[in-house]
Structures are given as C-alpha cells and as structure tokens.
C-alpha positions, 0 to 999 in steps of 0.5 A, a space after each residue: 965219212 958215212 954222211 959223205 957216202 950218203 950224199 954221194 949215193 943220193 947224187 948218183 941216184 939223181 944223176 941216174 934218174 935224170 939220165 933216164 928222164 933225158 933218154 925218154 925225151 929223145 926222138 929215138 925213145 918216142 919212136 920206139 914207144 909209138 912203134 911198140 903201141 902199134 905192135 899191139 894194135 888189134 890185140 888189146 885195148 890200147 886206148 886204156 893203156 897208152 892214152 892220157 888220163 885226161 883224154 880217157 876221162 873226156 871219152 868217159 864223159 862223152 859216152 856217159 852223155 850219149 843216149 842208147 844206140 848213139 855212136 861216139 866214134 865211127 872209125 878206129 882213131 889209131 888208124 883212121 879207118 874202120 878196119 885193117 888189112 893183112 898187110 897193115 903196117 904202122 911206123 912212127 916217122 916225124 917226131 916233134 918234141 915241143 916241150 918237156 911234156 908235149 910232142 907231136 908224132 906223125 905215124 905212117 900207115 899202110 892199109 888196104 894198099 893205101 899210104 897215109 898218116 895219123 897224127 898223134 899229140 903226146 903228153 908226158 905223164 906217169 914217167 912216160 909218153 901217152 897219147 893225149 889227142 888224135 889230130 887231123 892230118 890236114 891241120 883241123 881240129 883234133 878228137 879232144 875238141 870233137 869230144 868236148 863239142 859233143 859233151 857241150 851240145 848234149 848237155 845243152 839239149 838236156 837242160 832244154 828238157 826242163 827249161 823251155 828257154 834253152 830249147 829255142 837257142 843253141 849253145 855257141 861256145 864253152 870255156 873251162 873254169 876251176 871254181 873250187 881250185 881243186 885242179 878239176 875244171 868245170 865247164 861254162 856253156 853260153 849262147 851266141 848272144 850271152 843271154 843264156 848259159 849254164 855252169 856244169 860239173 863233169 866230175 863223175 856224172 854231169 851235174 848242173 850247177 847254175 843256169 844264167 838267163 838274162 838279165 840274171 848274171 853269173 858271179 864267181 866267189 871263192 869256191 862257189 858260183 852264183 847267179 843274181 838278177 831279176 826273176 820276173 815282175 817286182 822280184 829278184 833272185 840270188 843263188 850261190 852254189 858252193 863246191 867241194 871236189 867239183 861237186 855241189 856241196 851246199 846251195 843257199 838262195 833267196 827270192 825277194 818279192 815286192 807286193 804292190 799292196 805292201 811296197 816292202 820286199 818279202 825275202 824267202 830263203 832256202 838252204 839245199 832246197 829247204 826254207 829257212 829263216 831270213 836271219 839264218 839265210 842272211 848268215 849263210 848267204 854272207 858266208 857263201 859270198 866270202 870273196 868275189 873272184 874274176 876268172 878270165 875265161 878263154 872261150 872256144 867256139 862251137 861249130 855253128 849250124 849252116 847260116 848261123 852267125 859267127 860267135 863273138 867272145 867276151 
C-alpha cells in the first residue's frame, strides 16, 4: 500500500511539473514575461536578469576585447534608442513559439511620439524564457552576429600585432569548433583565401591556440588541435595543443631541419616551450595525436570592406 501511495505521489508531482511547464510554453505566459521585463526598464540592469547565459557571455567577451574608450553599443537594445520619453510604453504583441526552447516576440514601442517595433529572440533555459538575441526589425542580422563579428575582427588585429603576415589580410569568416568536447566552442578564424587562420579559445580571456599559414594546415585530434607543414627552406613544423576545459593544457612541437651539408634531418622537440629529447618528444607527440577528428565547420561570412570580393566557404 505504501508503495502504491509513493508511486501516486510521484505521478502527481510529474503531472504538476508538466502542467506548469506547458503553461510557460503558451503565448499568454510569454507575453506576461516580456511585459514584466519592460516594466523594470530604466530601473534595473535587466540584461543580467533577463538575458540568456550564452548571450551575456558573448557580451563579456566583446567587452574584454575592446580597447579603452571604445564603445560596444550606441543605443539601448531593449528600445532601439538612446533615451526614452515620459510617455514611453512597451507591449509584447506577436508571439511566435517556434520550438520548445525558442520563440520570437515582437514588442510594440511608443517613444517620443513614435511607434515602432523591437524584435526579441527568446530561449528557454533555467525553467523560464530569456532573451537570447535582439533582432533587426527589417530581418537583418541580430546583435549576436554583431558581437561575434566584433570579437573576430579585434582578435585578428591583435594577432597582427605580433605576426606581420596577418597585418596585410583581413579576417573574412569564422566558425565554431568544440575541440575538447566540453560543450564550450572555440572559434576558428580564416582569411578569404584560406591561407591564414587562427584557432582561439574564448573561455575566460581570449587565448590564441594555433596559427595556420599556408602551406601549413590545421589538423584536429581528440581533444587537441595542431598545425603541420613547411616552415621555410628545408624545414617542417608539427605542433599540437591539447585542451582541458577549453584552455591550453600542453603544447608539444618539433622542428625538422635538413642542413645541406648533412642531408639528414635534425629534429628539435619542445614541450610547453622547453626543449626536450627526441625520444621523449616522439612519445609526447604520439600521445597528443591519439585520434584524428574531422569537424564539419559551418562558416559564417564577416562583412567585407567596400570593394572586397565575396567569401566562399570550404
């Protein structure tokens, strides 16, 4: 009897939780949620309270890359304006629930005597709906795309400060790759002709993982990324960076040089920047290259300067 009662209690709990979850997936609930958000506009930091965790992380990364005095946003994205009037009003209108975790809301704004719309992309997480993107009312790119493009451009310029080869080319596209399978994507940047590229971790502060420069090419392994190829006349480089929690864990590399007077290669091995013996180097290199992986990146084009050619994906 006790077992039956316990089962009934569990079933009732599941029914109540399911009913509440279904209630939150209605247009009426989402409308109330968004109207509540706007009722706090101007009185609190509603970004940190009502935006998704991944959106907030993207904003943090963008701010971290900006130089002192640079501006990320020139307007309040909640109202698509720099200020609001005394007769300001906001009301959630069209609600489009696309999936169990995504929805689009069009918010009617009245501000300084003008009526217009703000479009919000919502994501369901932490048992409620949060704003994941601020979309353009005319169907153009949203704020997440702008933030990512900003990060990519600044990172590329930063690489150019120490590598002159990157100063003469522009970053043209990017994609996300989860190298170590921890659910946190790294970002892969490339030039238009694929001759220059870089893999960067955005966990915490941006961290450069590897640079690719033709004829060197990027190779992915289980939990690691490497570059191999020619490194000048009669020399070749192989470098593998292993990751842990999306950060550099260890780096093993070798430089093979064939002096003309010898005719046989000389191998120089390094581990985390320190020279090691060829025997130890070969062991560590073999361990780092345990298993090749073949990610299928979805490349996103970055806006090109006026007069630049269109970017073609791989």
